[in-house]
N, C-alpha and C positions, 0 to 999 in steps of 0.2 A: 249427360253421359256419366256413368260411374267410373271411378278411378281405374279399374282393370281394363276397360275399353280404351281409355286414353293411352295407357301403357302399350296396348296392342297396336293402336294407330301410330304411335311414335316408332315402334319397332318396324312396322310396315313401311312407314315413310322413310326411315333410315335405310332399310333394305332396298327399297325402290331406287333411292338416290345412288346407293352404292352400285346397284346393278346397272343403272344407266351410265354412270361414269366409266365403269369397266367395259361395258358394251361399246361405248364411244371409242375408248382407247383400242380395243380389239379391232374395231372397224377401221381405224386409221392404219393400224399395222397391216391389215389385209390389203387395203387400198394401195399402199406404197411398196409392198413386198416385191413386186416384179420390176420396179424401176431401179436403174443402176444407182449405186451409192454416189452421192455428190462429193466431189473433192473441194475442199475449202479454198479460200482466197490465199494469195501469196503471203499476206501478213499472217494468217492463221497457220499456214504451213511452216513459216519461219519460226513461229512460236512453238511449234511442235518439234523443232529440231532440224528442219530441212535447211540445207545450205545452198545459197545461190552461187552456182558455178559460172553462169554467163548471164549477161543482161544486155539486150540490144534495144535501142529506141529509135523510132522513125516516125515521121509525120506523113500521112497519106492524104492526098486531095481527092475527094469523092464528090459526085453530084449531090446537090442539095435535095432535101425532101420537100414535097408539096407543102405549102404554096411557094416555097423558095427554090424550086427545082433549077432555076437559072443561075443560082449562086453556088459557089463551091463551098463545101464544108471540110473542115480539117479534122482528121482522125489521128490521134496520137496512138501508136501501137508500141507496146513494150513487150518484148519476148524474154521469158525467163527459162533457164534450165536449172533445175534443182536436184540435189542428191541428198539421200539419207541412207547411210550404209551402202548397200548394193543396189538400192532402188533409185530410179531417176524419174522425174516428172518434167513436163514442159507446160508452161503457163503463158497465156496471152492475156494482156490487159489492154483494153481499148477505151479511150476517152473520145466521145463524140461531141464536138463543139456546138453543133446545131441543137442536138437534143439535150446537151449538158448531162450526159449519162456516162457512167463507167461500167463496163462489162468485163467479166473475168471468166476464163475457162482453163482448166488444167486437165491433163491426161498423160498417159504413158508415152505418147508420141506427139510431135507438133501437128501432124495432120489430124489426129483425133481431137486435139484441143481446138483446132480451127473449125472442125465440124461442130463441136459443142457450141462454139461461139456463134455460129451462123443459124442455130436453131431458134 
């Protein structure tokens, strides 16, 4: 190949890579545009200036999941009420002892936060 062809191939390659990267980003934005904005965790909200007004903690006993359905599993549920200016949020944090997982959900009302958590 002569030098001008190499230069054209490099330009074409760079152009193709740039196009594919941008196309991928545009596709991601289109895919998630209709989904509701996700509210961050309690820790993230506190870092953003949200103030914890109330915090309630309780342990619930629920049936175990297969293959341990005959055993009880303990779920620690912590309910938060946060405020930033005139805005309020309710957050629920659940720790499942059997699955060893923590799930969080925040929304403008406790009922909406509970619905988010059950999804």
